[in-house]
N, C-alpha and C positions, 0 to 999 in steps of 0.2 A: 455976468451970468451966474457965476458961482455965488455971489452975494445974494442975488435974487433967489436962487435955489436954496440957499442957506436959510432965508427968511420964510420961504413958502413950505419947505419940508415939514417943520413942526406943525404948521397950521393944517397941512394935509393929513398928517398922522392923527392929530386931534380930531379932525373932521371925520376920518375913517373910524376912529374909536367910538365917537359919539353916534355915528350911523349904525355901527354894530350893536351898540347898547339899545338904540331905538328899535332895531329889527328884532332883537331878542325879546324886548318888552311886547312888541306886536305879536310875535309868535306865541309868547306865553298867554297873551290875552285871547288870541284865536283858539289856542288849545283849551283854555278854560271855558270859552264859550261853547266849543264842541262837546266838552265833557258835560257841561250843564244841559245841553240839548239831549244828550244820551241819557242822563239821569232823569230828565223830565219824561222821556219816552218810557223808561223802565218804571218810573212811578205810576204813570198812566196804565201801563200793562198790569202792574201789581194790583192797582185798584180794581181793574176790570176782573181780574182773577178772584180777588177777595169778595167782590160783590156778587159773583156768580153763585147761584144756589148749589149746594152740594148734592150730588146725585143720591137718590134714595135707593138703598139696597134692600130688597125684600128677602130676608134670610129664610122665612118660612117656605117660600117657593123653592129655594135651593135645597132646603132640608127634605121637602117632599120628593123632589127629583132624585136626590141622593138615596133616599129610602127605596124609591122605585127601582133605581139601578141596582141596589144591593139585592133586592128580591129577584130581579131578573138574573143576576149573576148566580145567586144561590140556586135558582131553578135550572140554570144551564149546567152548573157544576155538580148537581145532585146526581148520584148514580141511580140508574133505573132499578126498580124493585122487581120488575118482572123480567123473565127471560123469554125471548121469542122462540117459539117452537120451529124447528126446521121442517120445512114442507117436504113431503115425500118426493123423491126425485125419480122414482121408477117411472111414473106416468110421464114426466117430462122427458126422461131418457127415451122412452118408447115413442113419444110423439116426435122427437127430433129424428130418431132413426127411421120412423115411418115417413117423415117428410123427405128425408134424404134418399130413401130407396123405393119410394112409391112408383117411380117411373120404371124401375127394374121389375117390380112385381107385376105392374100392368103389362109390361112387354112379354113377360113369361106366360101370362094368361092368354 
């Protein structure tokens, strides 16, 4: 049995080593294929992006809108040139007092 094992052991080691080499080559091949597929997808995407027309930007409309906003801000921030006159408060005060005490004056009459 020892003699048989002595003859089979080198053959098994050689077979295992060859199998490992084959598996490594298969793995490398599979990884290379997957990388190629990813590269093809990226190339296709890049071509789609490059063939897409660039969006047209209308600078004049932006400029017009900006000028409009500036004029609106200027008009909001401008200080008023007129000063409103204060309305006379005596009439309002009398009206308020009359409204408050009208019942008392009616009751006294």
